[in-house]
BAVOZA-606629 format. One record per residue: x, y, z of N, C-alpha, C in turn; residue number from 1. Coordinates in nm, 3 decimals, m for minus. Example, Ala and Ser with C-alpha at 12.3 -4.5 7.8 and 13.67 -1.06 7.14 Angstrom:
<pts>
- n_u,n_v,n_w,ca_u,ca_v,ca_w,c_u,c_v,c_w,num
- 1.319,m0.569,0.780,1.230,m0.450,0.780,1.320,m0.330,0.780,1
- 1.285,m0.225,0.708,1.367,m0.106,0.714,1.290,0.003,0.787,2
</pts>
This chain:
<pts>
- n_u,n_v,n_w,ca_u,ca_v,ca_w,c_u,c_v,c_w,num
- m0.322,0.587,m1.690,m0.187,0.585,m1.746,m0.087,0.632,m1.641,1
- 0.025,0.563,m1.628,0.128,0.603,m1.533,0.196,0.730,m1.580,2
- 0.239,0.813,m1.485,0.313,0.933,m1.516,0.445,0.930,m1.441,3
- 0.548,0.990,m1.497,0.679,0.991,m1.435,0.720,1.136,m1.412,4
- 0.706,1.183,m1.288,0.738,1.320,m1.254,0.806,1.322,m1.119,5
- 0.889,1.425,m1.098,0.951,1.442,m0.968,0.847,1.494,m0.869,6
- 0.872,1.476,m0.740,0.775,1.520,m0.641,0.842,1.610,m0.538,7
- 0.756,1.685,m0.469,0.797,1.765,m0.354,0.709,1.724,m0.238,8
- 0.765,1.655,m0.140,0.686,1.605,m0.029,0.625,1.721,0.051,9
- 0.685,1.839,0.044,0.630,1.955,0.112,0.674,1.961,0.256,10
- 0.584,2.011,0.341,0.617,2.031,0.482,0.656,1.899,0.547,11
- 0.754,1.903,0.637,0.799,1.779,0.701,0.692,1.714,0.788,12
- 0.588,1.789,0.828,0.479,1.733,0.907,0.352,1.727,0.822,13
- 0.365,1.680,0.700,0.256,1.679,0.603,0.138,1.594,0.647,14
- 0.160,1.501,0.742,0.053,1.413,0.789,0.016,1.440,0.935,15
- 0.054,1.555,0.986,0.025,1.588,1.126,m0.125,1.579,1.152,16
- m0.162,1.512,1.261,m0.301,1.500,1.300,m0.377,1.391,1.228,17
- m0.313,1.318,1.139,m0.380,1.214,1.061,m0.350,1.075,1.117,18
- m0.444,0.985,1.091,m0.426,0.844,1.123,m0.415,0.769,0.991,19
- m0.308,0.693,0.976,m0.282,0.621,0.851,m0.266,0.472,0.881,20
- m0.337,0.390,0.807,m0.326,0.245,0.816,m0.233,0.197,0.706,21
- m0.123,0.133,0.745,m0.027,0.078,0.649,m0.045,m0.073,0.647,22
- m0.088,m0.125,0.534,m0.115,m0.269,0.519,0.009,m0.336,0.462,23
- 0.057,m0.438,0.530,0.184,m0.498,0.493,0.299,m0.418,0.547,24
- 0.284,m0.373,0.672,0.380,m0.278,0.730,0.516,m0.338,0.761,25
- 0.529,m0.472,0.757,0.659,m0.531,0.785,0.736,m0.565,0.658,26
- 0.679,m0.543,0.541,0.752,m0.562,0.416,0.845,m0.445,0.390,27
- 0.921,m0.453,0.284,1.022,m0.350,0.258,0.960,m0.212,0.242,28
- 0.866,m0.197,0.149,0.805,m0.066,0.129,0.712,m0.030,0.244,29
- 0.640,m0.128,0.298,0.553,m0.100,0.412,0.630,m0.047,0.531,30
- 0.743,m0.110,0.561,0.828,m0.068,0.672,0.878,0.075,0.649,31
- 0.935,0.098,0.533,0.990,0.230,0.503,0.882,0.337,0.503,32
- 0.766,0.304,0.449,0.657,0.402,0.441,0.598,0.430,0.578,33
- 0.588,0.327,0.662,0.538,0.349,0.798,0.628,0.446,0.873,34
- 0.760,0.428,0.861,0.854,0.520,0.925,0.838,0.661,0.869,35
- 0.823,0.671,0.737,0.809,0.803,0.674,0.679,0.871,0.716,36
- 0.570,0.794,0.724,0.442,0.852,0.766,0.448,0.901,0.910,37
- 0.509,0.821,0.996,0.524,0.863,1.135,0.611,0.988,1.144,38
- 0.717,0.991,1.064,0.804,1.108,1.062,0.733,1.233,1.011,39
- 0.629,1.213,0.930,0.552,1.326,0.878,0.437,1.363,0.970,40
- 0.429,1.297,1.087,0.334,1.339,1.188,0.213,1.250,1.207,41
- 0.200,1.142,1.130,0.082,1.057,1.141,0.092,0.960,1.258,42
- m0.023,0.924,1.313,m0.033,0.804,1.397,m0.051,0.689,1.299,43
- 0.037,0.590,1.307,0.039,0.483,1.207,m0.013,0.353,1.268,44
- m0.111,0.295,1.202,m0.160,0.163,1.240,m0.088,0.061,1.152,45
- m0.014,m0.028,1.215,0.072,m0.123,1.144,m0.001,m0.256,1.131,46
- m0.039,m0.293,1.010,m0.110,m0.418,0.987,m0.022,m0.515,0.912,47
- m0.017,m0.639,0.959,0.060,m0.743,0.893,0.044,m0.873,0.969,48
- 0.100,m0.981,0.913,0.081,m1.112,0.976,0.202,m1.158,1.057,49
- 0.315,m1.089,1.045,0.437,m1.131,1.114,0.461,m1.040,1.233,50
- 0.417,m1.085,1.349,0.419,m0.999,1.467,0.560,m0.955,1.507,51
- 0.661,m1.043,1.510,0.795,m0.994,1.547,0.844,m0.881,1.456,52
- 0.816,m0.892,1.327,0.859,m0.786,1.235,0.777,m0.658,1.256,53
- 0.648,m0.673,1.284,0.567,m0.555,1.316,0.621,m0.487,1.441,54
- 0.662,m0.566,1.539,0.717,m0.508,1.662,0.843,m0.425,1.632,55
- 0.924,m0.474,1.540,1.047,m0.400,1.506,1.014,m0.267,1.440,56
- 0.912,m0.266,1.353,0.870,m0.140,1.290,0.816,m0.045,1.397,57
- 0.732,m0.099,1.484,0.674,m0.018,1.591,0.784,0.043,1.678,58
- 0.880,m0.037,1.718,0.986,0.012,1.806,1.071,0.119,1.737,59
- 1.095,0.101,1.607,1.172,0.201,1.534,1.098,0.334,1.529,60
- 0.967,0.328,1.511,0.887,0.451,1.508,0.889,0.521,1.644,61
- 0.871,0.444,1.749,0.869,0.501,1.883,1.005,0.561,1.919,62
- 1.111,0.491,1.884,1.246,0.545,1.912,1.268,0.679,1.843,63
- 1.206,0.695,1.727,1.222,0.820,1.652,1.126,0.929,1.698,64
- 1.046,0.898,1.802,0.954,0.998,1.854,0.816,0.995,1.794,65
- 0.785,0.891,1.715,0.655,0.882,1.652,0.558,0.797,1.732,66
- 0.438,0.779,1.677,0.334,0.702,1.744,0.279,0.597,1.649,67
- 0.268,0.473,1.698,0.219,0.364,1.614,0.145,0.261,1.699,68
- 0.052,0.191,1.635,m0.022,0.083,1.698,m0.012,m0.041,1.612,69
- m0.010,m0.158,1.675,m0.002,m0.285,1.603,m0.141,m0.341,1.579,70
- m0.160,m0.402,1.460,m0.283,m0.476,1.433,m0.245,m0.600,1.352,71
- m0.212,m0.710,1.422,m0.176,m0.833,1.350,m0.297,m0.892,1.278,72
- m0.280,m0.923,1.150,m0.388,m0.983,1.071,m0.328,m1.046,0.946,73
- m0.372,m1.166,0.915,m0.327,m1.237,0.796,m0.431,m1.216,0.686,74
- m0.395,m1.144,0.581,m0.490,m1.112,0.474,m0.542,m1.238,0.404,75
- m0.463,m1.342,0.402,m0.505,m1.463,0.331,m0.628,m1.525,0.396,76
- m0.633,m1.522,0.528,m0.743,m1.589,0.597,m0.849,m1.495,0.653,77
- m0.825,m1.364,0.648,m0.919,m1.269,0.704,m1.048,m1.263,0.624,78
- m1.158,m1.241,0.691,m1.290,m1.233,0.629,m1.339,m1.088,0.629,79
- m1.446,m1.059,0.554,m1.503,m0.925,0.561,m1.539,m0.882,0.704,80
- m1.583,m0.977,0.786,m1.613,m0.943,0.926,m1.488,m0.900,1.001,81
- m1.374,m0.962,0.969,m1.248,m0.922,1.034,m1.213,m0.778,0.997,82
- m1.236,m0.740,0.873,m1.205,m0.603,0.831,m1.303,m0.504,0.892,83
- m1.429,m0.546,0.908,m1.527,m0.460,0.975,m1.485,m0.436,1.119,84
- m1.435,m0.540,1.185,m1.387,m0.526,1.322,m1.265,m0.433,1.328,85
- m1.176,m0.445,1.231,m1.059,m0.357,1.224,m1.104,m0.211,1.216,86
- m1.196,m0.181,1.125,m1.243,m0.044,1.110,m1.311,0.006,1.237,87
- m1.389,m0.081,1.299,m1.458,m0.043,1.422,m1.358,m0.010,1.532,88
- m1.253,m0.091,1.544,m1.153,m0.068,1.649,m1.076,0.061,1.624,89
- m1.043,0.088,1.499,m0.974,0.213,1.468,m1.063,0.332,1.504,90
- m1.191,0.323,1.468,m1.283,0.430,1.500,m1.300,0.451,1.649,91
- m1.307,0.341,1.723,m1.327,0.348,1.868,m1.202,0.400,1.939,92
- m1.085,0.347,1.901,m0.962,0.378,1.974,m0.895,0.508,1.928,93
- m0.910,0.541,1.799,m0.840,0.658,1.747,m0.935,0.768,1.699,94
- m1.061,0.732,1.677,m1.160,0.833,1.644,m1.163,0.879,1.501,95
- m1.072,0.827,1.419,m1.067,0.873,1.280,m0.975,0.783,1.199,96
- m0.988,0.796,1.068,m0.894,0.731,0.976,m0.884,0.820,0.854,97
- m0.759,0.857,0.820,m0.737,0.954,0.713,m0.666,0.894,0.591,98
- m0.614,0.773,0.604,m0.544,0.716,0.491,m0.523,0.567,0.505,99
- m0.526,0.498,0.392,m0.494,0.355,0.386,m0.390,0.337,0.276,100
- m0.280,0.274,0.310,m0.173,0.246,0.215,m0.159,0.095,0.200,101
- m0.187,0.044,0.080,m0.182,m0.099,0.055,m0.046,m0.140,m0.002,102
- 0.039,m0.197,0.084,0.170,m0.246,0.042,0.181,m0.397,0.044,103
- 0.088,m0.466,0.111,0.098,m0.612,0.122,0.083,m0.677,m0.015,104
- 0.160,m0.782,m0.040,0.154,m0.851,m0.169,0.196,m0.996,m0.152,105
- 0.147,m1.079,m0.243,0.190,m1.219,m0.248,0.237,m1.250,m0.389,106
- 0.358,m1.307,m0.398,0.415,m1.347,m0.527,0.497,m1.472,m0.504,107
- 0.456,m1.582,m0.569,0.524,m1.708,m0.547,0.644,m1.732,m0.636,108
- 0.668,m1.644,m0.731,0.779,m1.661,m0.824,0.730,m1.679,m0.967,109
- 0.821,m1.665,m1.061,0.787,m1.678,m1.202,0.757,m1.823,m1.237,110
- 0.648,m1.844,m1.309,0.614,m1.980,m1.351,0.517,m1.973,m1.469,111
- 0.522,m2.066,m1.563,0.424,m2.068,m1.672,0.284,m2.086,m1.616,112
- 0.187,m2.021,m1.675,0.050,m2.031,m1.626,0.001,m2.175,m1.623,113
- 0.035,m2.253,m1.726,m0.016,m2.390,m1.731,0.042,m2.477,m1.620,114
- 0.152,m2.432,m1.559,0.211,m2.507,m1.449,0.179,m2.447,m1.312,115
- 0.100,m2.340,m1.311,0.072,m2.270,m1.186,m0.007,m2.358,m1.090,116
- 0.033,m2.357,m0.965,m0.041,m2.429,m0.862,m0.175,m2.358,m0.840,117
- m0.287,m2.430,m0.853,m0.418,m2.364,m0.840,m0.437,m2.291,m0.707,118
- m0.391,m2.350,m0.600,m0.407,m2.286,m0.469,m0.326,m2.157,m0.461,119
- m0.203,m2.159,m0.515,m0.121,m2.040,m0.511,m0.177,m1.931,m0.603,120
- m0.234,m1.971,m0.717,m0.298,m1.875,m0.808,m0.411,m1.804,m0.734,121
- m0.496,m1.882,m0.667,m0.608,m1.823,m0.594,m0.558,m1.735,m0.479,122
- m0.452,m1.778,m0.412,m0.396,m1.700,m0.302,m0.346,m1.565,m0.351,123
- m0.281,m1.564,m0.466,m0.228,m1.441,m0.521,m0.340,m1.343,m0.557,124
- m0.446,m1.395,m0.621,m0.559,m1.309,m0.654,m0.623,m1.254,m0.528,125
- m0.637,m1.338,m0.427,m0.704,m1.294,m0.305,m0.623,m1.189,m0.229,126
- m0.497,m1.219,m0.200,m0.416,m1.127,m0.120,m0.391,m0.995,m0.194,127
- m0.364,m1.004,m0.323,m0.326,m0.885,m0.398,m0.444,m0.801,m0.446,128
- m0.563,m0.859,m0.449,m0.678,m0.784,m0.502,m0.799,m0.790,m0.409,129
- m0.853,m0.911,m0.388,m0.978,m0.923,m0.312,m0.964,m0.870,m0.171,130
- m0.858,m0.911,m0.100,m0.840,m0.866,0.038,m0.819,m0.714,0.045,131
- m0.748,m0.660,m0.053,m0.729,m0.515,m0.055,m0.863,m0.444,m0.064,132
- m0.951,m0.497,m0.150,m1.080,m0.431,m0.164,m1.167,m0.452,m0.041,133
- m1.172,m0.572,0.013,m1.253,m0.596,0.133,m1.212,m0.500,0.245,134
- m1.082,m0.484,0.265,m1.035,m0.394,0.370,m1.075,m0.250,0.340,135
- m1.054,m0.207,0.217,m1.090,m0.070,0.179,m1.239,m0.045,0.197,136
- m1.320,m0.140,0.154,m1.465,m0.128,0.166,m1.506,m0.109,0.311,137
- m1.445,m0.186,0.401,m1.478,m0.175,0.543,m1.438,m0.040,0.601,138
- m1.333,0.019,0.546,m1.281,0.145,0.601,m1.347,0.269,0.539,139
- m1.422,0.253,0.433,m1.477,0.370,0.364,m1.564,0.459,0.452,140
- m1.650,0.406,0.537,m1.727,0.499,0.623,m1.639,0.589,0.709,141
- m1.533,0.533,0.767,m1.440,0.615,0.845,m1.369,0.717,0.757,142
- m1.326,0.675,0.641,m1.255,0.764,0.550,m1.346,0.878,0.503,143
- m1.471,0.846,0.475,m1.566,0.949,0.431,m1.590,1.055,0.538,144
- m1.573,1.018,0.664,m1.596,1.112,0.774,m1.482,1.213,0.788,145
- m1.369,1.189,0.723,m1.255,1.281,0.730,m1.274,1.397,0.633,146
- m1.210,1.509,0.663,m1.216,1.623,0.571,m1.141,1.593,0.441,147
- m1.034,1.516,0.454,m0.952,1.481,0.338,m0.889,1.346,0.368,148
- m0.919,1.246,0.286,m0.868,1.111,0.310,m0.814,1.053,0.180,149
- m0.731,0.951,0.194,m0.668,0.893,0.075,m0.657,0.742,0.088,150
- m0.680,0.673,m0.023,m0.653,0.531,m0.034,m0.549,0.515,m0.144,151
- m0.438,0.450,m0.112,m0.328,0.435,m0.207,m0.299,0.287,m0.227,152
- m0.306,0.242,m0.351,m0.275,0.104,m0.387,m0.138,0.100,m0.454,153
- m0.045,0.024,m0.399,0.083,0.004,m0.466,0.062,m0.095,m0.580,154
- 0.104,m0.057,m0.700,0.083,m0.136,m0.821,0.218,m0.166,m0.886,155
- 0.241,m0.291,m0.919,0.363,m0.331,m0.988,0.335,m0.323,m1.138,156
- 0.353,m0.203,m1.195,0.315,m0.180,m1.334,0.394,m0.267,m1.431,157
- 0.521,m0.293,m1.399,0.602,m0.376,m1.488,0.548,m0.517,m1.500,158
- 0.503,m0.575,m1.388,0.449,m0.711,m1.390,0.313,m0.716,m1.457,159
- 0.243,m0.601,m1.462,0.108,m0.598,m1.517,0.100,m0.571,m1.665,160
- 0.212,m0.581,m1.735,0.213,m0.550,m1.878,0.195,m0.674,m1.965,161
- 0.157,m0.785,m1.905,0.126,m0.904,m1.983,0.246,m0.987,m2.022,162
- 0.358,m0.972,m1.954,0.476,m1.051,m1.987,0.461,m1.195,m1.941,163
- 0.543,m1.281,m1.997,0.534,m1.423,m1.964,0.573,m1.450,m1.820,164
- 0.507,m1.551,m1.762,0.542,m1.613,m1.634,0.502,m1.535,m1.508,165
- 0.440,m1.420,m1.523,0.402,m1.344,m1.403,0.273,m1.398,m1.340,166
- 0.199,m1.480,m1.412,0.085,m1.550,m1.356,m0.022,m1.460,m1.298,167
- m0.083,m1.507,m1.189,m0.192,m1.433,m1.125,m0.143,m1.298,m1.072,168
- m0.020,m1.295,m1.021,0.035,m1.169,m0.969,0.035,m1.062,m1.077,169
- 0.080,m1.097,m1.198,0.083,m1.001,m1.307,m0.056,m0.959,m1.350,170
- m0.148,m1.055,m1.360,m0.284,m1.023,m1.401,m0.352,m0.929,m1.303,171
- m0.325,m0.949,m1.176,m0.388,m0.867,m1.073,m0.341,m0.722,m1.081,172
- m0.218,m0.698,m1.124,m0.170,m0.561,m1.130,m0.254,m0.477,m1.226,173
- m0.293,m0.536,m1.338,m0.382,m0.466,m1.431,m0.518,m0.442,m1.366,174
- m0.566,m0.541,m1.290,m0.693,m0.526,m1.221,m0.686,m0.415,m1.116,175
- m0.572,m0.403,m1.048,m0.557,m0.297,m0.949,m0.563,m0.159,m1.013,176
- m0.498,m0.145,m1.128,m0.503,m0.017,m1.199,m0.647,0.016,m1.238,177
- m0.723,m0.085,m1.281,m0.863,m0.063,m1.314,m0.944,m0.027,m1.190,178
- m0.912,m0.091,m1.077,m0.981,m0.061,m0.951,m0.959,0.084,m0.910,179
- m0.838,0.134,m0.927,m0.810,0.275,m0.897,m0.903,0.365,m0.977,180
- m0.914,0.338,m1.108,m0.998,0.421,m1.193,m1.145,0.414,m1.155,181
- m1.194,0.293,m1.130,m1.335,0.275,m1.094,m1.368,0.342,m0.962,182
- m1.286,0.318,m0.862,m1.312,0.374,m0.730,m1.298,0.526,m0.731,183
- m1.202,0.576,m0.807,m1.188,0.722,m0.821,m1.315,0.783,m0.881,184
- m1.368,0.720,m0.985,m1.488,0.773,m1.049,m1.607,0.774,m0.953,185
- m1.616,0.672,m0.869,m1.728,0.661,m0.777,m1.715,0.753,m0.656,186
- m1.591,0.790,m0.621,m1.568,0.873,m0.504,m1.523,1.014,m0.539,187
- m1.534,1.050,m0.665,m1.482,1.179,m0.712,m1.543,1.298,m0.640,188
- m1.668,1.285,m0.594,m1.735,1.396,m0.526,m1.735,1.379,m0.374,189
- m1.646,1.295,m0.326,m1.636,1.270,m0.182,m1.502,1.321,m0.130,190
- m1.481,1.320,0.002,m1.351,1.361,0.056,m1.242,1.256,0.037,191
- m1.276,1.139,m0.020,m1.181,1.029,m0.029,m1.113,1.030,m0.165,192
- m0.982,1.049,m0.163,m0.901,1.043,m0.285,m0.849,0.901,m0.304,193
- m0.842,0.857,m0.429,m0.790,0.724,m0.462,m0.677,0.741,m0.562,194
- m0.567,0.671,m0.539,m0.454,0.678,m0.631,m0.378,0.547,m0.628,195
- m0.302,0.523,m0.733,m0.210,0.411,m0.737,m0.068,0.463,m0.736,196
- 0.022,0.385,m0.681,0.164,0.418,m0.683,0.238,0.304,m0.750,197
- 0.300,0.332,m0.863,0.382,0.234,m0.935,0.527,0.272,m0.914,198
- 0.592,0.216,m0.812,0.725,0.264,m0.773,0.838,0.219,m0.863,199
- 0.812,0.124,m0.954,0.920,0.070,m1.034,1.001,m0.032,m0.956,200
- 1.108,m0.082,m1.013,1.187,m0.187,m0.947,1.246,m0.140,m0.813,201
- 1.227,m0.222,m0.710,1.286,m0.194,m0.579,1.360,m0.318,m0.531,202
- 1.457,m0.298,m0.446,1.531,m0.410,m0.389,1.453,m0.467,m0.271,203
- 1.370,m0.564,m0.300,1.284,m0.625,m0.199,1.292,m0.776,m0.210,204
- 1.246,m0.844,m0.106,1.241,m0.990,m0.108,1.150,m1.039,m0.219,205
- 1.037,m0.972,m0.239,0.945,m1.011,m0.346,1.014,m1.003,m0.482,206
- 1.082,m0.892,m0.506,1.147,m0.873,m0.636,1.258,m0.975,m0.659,207
- 1.323,m1.018,m0.551,1.433,m1.113,m0.565,1.385,m1.250,m0.611,208
- 1.254,m1.276,m0.602,1.200,m1.403,m0.651,1.195,m1.407,m0.804,209
- 1.207,m1.290,m0.865,1.201,m1.283,m1.011,1.333,m1.241,m1.074,210
- 1.412,m1.162,m1.002,1.536,m1.108,m1.059,1.648,m1.115,m0.956,211
- 1.769,m1.138,m1.004,1.885,m1.123,m0.918,1.921,m0.976,m0.913,212
- 1.974,m0.932,m0.801,1.998,m0.789,m0.782,2.090,m0.730,m0.888,213
- 2.191,m0.805,m0.928,2.287,m0.753,m1.025,2.224,m0.726,m1.161,214
- 2.109,m0.791,m1.187,2.043,m0.774,m1.317,1.958,m0.648,m1.322,215
- 1.940,m0.581,m1.209,1.857,m0.461,m1.203,1.930,m0.347,m1.133,216
- 2.033,m0.293,m1.196,2.109,m0.185,m1.132,2.025,m0.061,m1.108,217
- 1.913,m0.048,m1.180,1.828,0.070,m1.163,1.732,0.057,m1.046,218
- 1.725,m0.060,m0.985,1.633,m0.082,m0.872,1.670,0.007,m0.755,219
- 1.567,0.060,m0.688,1.588,0.152,m0.576,1.558,0.085,m0.443,220
- 1.610,0.143,m0.339,1.575,0.099,m0.204,1.434,0.149,m0.172,221
- 1.363,0.073,m0.089,1.227,0.111,m0.055,1.222,0.248,0.012,222
- 1.323,0.281,0.091,1.326,0.410,0.160,1.327,0.527,0.062,223
- 1.377,0.504,m0.059,1.377,0.610,m0.159,1.238,0.635,m0.214,224
- 1.151,0.538,m0.205,1.015,0.549,m0.259,0.917,0.596,m0.152,225
- 0.948,0.575,m0.025,0.856,0.607,0.084,0.804,0.751,0.081,226
- 0.886,0.853,0.047,0.831,0.989,0.043,0.716,1.004,m0.056,227
- 0.715,0.924,m0.162,0.603,0.930,m0.256,0.474,0.883,m0.191,228
- 0.484,0.786,m0.101,0.367,0.739,m0.027,0.314,0.851,0.062,229
- 0.404,0.922,0.130,0.363,1.035,0.214,0.293,1.140,0.128,230
- 0.347,1.168,0.013,0.289,1.268,m0.076,0.145,1.231,m0.111,231
- 0.123,1.107,m0.150,m0.011,1.066,m0.191,m0.109,1.063,m0.075,232
- m0.061,1.035,0.044,m0.148,1.031,0.162,m0.177,1.170,0.218,233
- m0.093,1.266,0.187,m0.110,1.401,0.240,m0.203,1.482,0.150,234
- m0.236,1.602,0.194,m0.322,1.690,0.115,m0.260,1.723,m0.021,235
- m0.128,1.721,m0.026,m0.060,1.749,m0.153,m0.091,1.644,m0.259,236
- m0.135,1.526,m0.215,m0.164,1.418,m0.309,m0.285,1.444,m0.396,237
- m0.356,1.554,m0.373,m0.470,1.588,m0.458,m0.430,1.595,m0.605,238
- m0.304,1.632,m0.632,m0.261,1.646,m0.771,m0.248,1.512,m0.843,239
- m0.256,1.400,m0.769,m0.246,1.267,m0.831,m0.376,1.188,m0.818,240
- m0.482,1.256,m0.782,m0.611,1.188,m0.761,m0.653,1.113,m0.888,241
- m0.683,0.983,m0.871,m0.729,0.901,m0.982,m0.620,0.849,m1.073,242
- m0.495,0.878,m1.044,m0.383,0.836,m1.128,m0.312,0.714,m1.070,243
- m0.245,0.641,m1.158,m0.143,0.546,m1.115,m0.010,0.615,m1.146,244
- 0.056,0.657,m1.042,0.169,0.748,m1.054,0.302,0.676,m1.039,245
- 0.394,0.703,m1.132,0.530,0.654,m1.122,0.622,0.772,m1.096,246
- 0.663,0.795,m0.972,0.751,0.910,m0.944,0.891,0.882,m0.998,247
- 0.946,0.980,m1.067,1.079,0.961,m1.126,1.189,0.979,m1.023,248
- 1.162,1.057,m0.921,1.260,1.077,m0.814,1.186,1.108,m0.686,249
- 1.249,1.077,m0.574,1.185,1.100,m0.446,1.285,1.158,m0.348,250
</pts>
């Protein structure tokens, strides 16, 4: 069940000494969260398929005095072997992995299920669910080796409530919430914490495919939500272990 509570990000270097993989780092929340994680002291691995945009995130982090590495990868076409190689390279080059933040998403727009393009339906299920799990599965050995590690899945709780026209994207959100619960139960006695983040409406390109900005005055900028990502990835995130959390303010 989602909870709505205010948060305290805590110390400004809450991620000092940690390595965090941000998946979908060139999207709105991925970009903002990568900057926030670097600002909190993490070495950030930037994963995404759009290299020019990844470069812009990387350069912004470096200009601010942070440290980041690029890892271009298209989740739609990546295989389990590709994710195994990713984990191996992180282990070899950085020696550790302390957090994975899943921000990448695919949403083709609102459409009746009976009119949904089969290929796009499958793409949405794969990018939003299957690829997230394949990547997480590949990274678990590295995460288990950390004293305290976190996997955070961004969940669009509003789309997952069974409303009309959300299609595969909406169905997957419910599956992601279930995945959080299952993985939490299986890793409860390990150093790996699992949580979901349901940020609510944000002003993003994905959201604009379903709503015009004027229709959602309550929508927030991604930068307003990024501190919640830092909270869940840091040691302070222990208080949200196993939850799908909706922060009321950040």
